[in-house]
Structure formats: C-alpha cells, structure tokens
C-alpha positions in Angstrom: 2.6 9.4 -12.4 -1.0 8.4 -13.3 -2.5 10.1 -16.4 -5.5 12.0 -15.2 -6.4 13.5 -18.6 -9.2 11.0 -19.2 -10.3 10.4 -15.6 -13.0 12.2 -13.5 -13.6 12.4 -9.8 -16.6 10.9 -8.1 -18.3 13.8 -6.1 -19.1 11.4 -3.3 -16.0 9.3 -2.5 -13.5 11.6 -4.3 -11.7 8.7 -6.1 -10.6 9.1 -9.7 -11.9 6.7 -12.4 -12.0 6.6 -16.2 -15.1 8.4 -17.5 -16.8 5.3 -18.7 -16.8 3.9 -15.1 -18.9 6.8 -13.8 -22.4 8.2 -14.2 -22.5 11.7 -15.5 -25.3 14.2 -14.7 -25.8 17.5 -16.4 -28.4 20.1 -17.1 -30.5 20.0 -20.3 -33.3 22.5 -20.9 -33.4 23.5 -17.3 -33.6 20.0 -15.9 -31.1 17.6 -14.4 -30.5 14.6 -16.7 -28.5 11.4 -16.7 -26.0 11.8 -19.6 -25.7 8.2 -20.6 -23.5 8.9 -23.6 -21.4 11.5 -21.7 -21.5 13.9 -24.7 -23.8 16.7 -23.6 -22.3 20.1 -23.2 -22.1 22.1 -20.0 -21.4 21.6 -16.3 -21.4 17.9 -15.3 -21.1 16.0 -12.1 -19.8 12.4 -11.8 -20.8 9.6 -9.4 -19.5 6.0 -9.2 -21.7 3.3 -10.6 -22.5 1.8 -7.2 -25.4 2.0 -4.9 -23.4 3.2 -1.9 -22.2 6.4 -3.6 -25.6 7.0 -5.1 -27.3 6.6 -1.7 -24.9 9.1 -0.1 -25.4 11.5 -3.0 -29.2 11.3 -2.6 -29.0 11.7 1.2 -26.8 14.9 0.8 -28.5 16.0 -2.4 -25.1 16.3 -4.1 -26.3 16.3 -7.7 -28.4 19.4 -7.3 -25.7 21.1 -5.2 -23.0 20.2 -7.6 -24.9 21.5 -10.6 -26.1 24.5 -8.7 -29.8 23.9 -9.4 -32.9 23.0 -7.4 -34.7 20.0 -8.6 -36.5 16.8 -7.6 -35.0 13.6 -6.3 -36.4 11.7 -9.2 -33.0 11.7 -10.9 -31.6 9.5 -8.2 -34.3 6.9 -8.9 -33.4 7.0 -12.6 -29.7 6.6 -11.7 -30.5 3.6 -9.5 -32.4 1.9 -12.3 -29.4 2.5 -14.6 -27.0 0.9 -12.0 -29.3 -2.1 -11.6 -29.5 -2.5 -15.4 -25.7 -2.3 -15.7 -25.2 -4.9 -12.9 -27.6 -7.3 -14.7 -25.6 -7.3 -17.9 
C-alpha cells in the first residue's frame, strides 16, 4: 500500500503526488496567494505543476471555488509564471 501521509491530491486531475510536486494556494489577509514554501496555515488547495491542469483550473475557477472565496483570476497568471520559471531551471 502506498504511503499517502505526505502526498496531496491535485484538485483538477485527482492524482496524488508528493507535496513538493504540486503548487499550493491558500488565503492570506483575505486574498488568494501562491504558497511557494507550503508553510502558510489554513485551508489550501493543490494543483499539478503543469499548464494543462492550471488551464483547466482557470477555466472552471477551481482555486476560488476550492478555497470558498471570490477573487480575481490574476492568481492563475502568477501560477503560470511560476510553472514557466520551474520549467526553465
């Protein structure tokens, strides 16, 4: 049996991955933020570090729905920049 203690599920494709392979979004001071260090407290939502999952999440507005907030789509652009930066490394 696979140890799921340190894995999280992508809200888009529903696959389990280690935490460091996913982007985490959370709420800080009333705004949705990309939790790069994955250490902020509170409700979080995880998405795979690929453009396909991010585009689906943007189309369905899954980050705001998952965090139960209303907000702008600017967070998706920030996440896309992060994915592109990771792929350049």
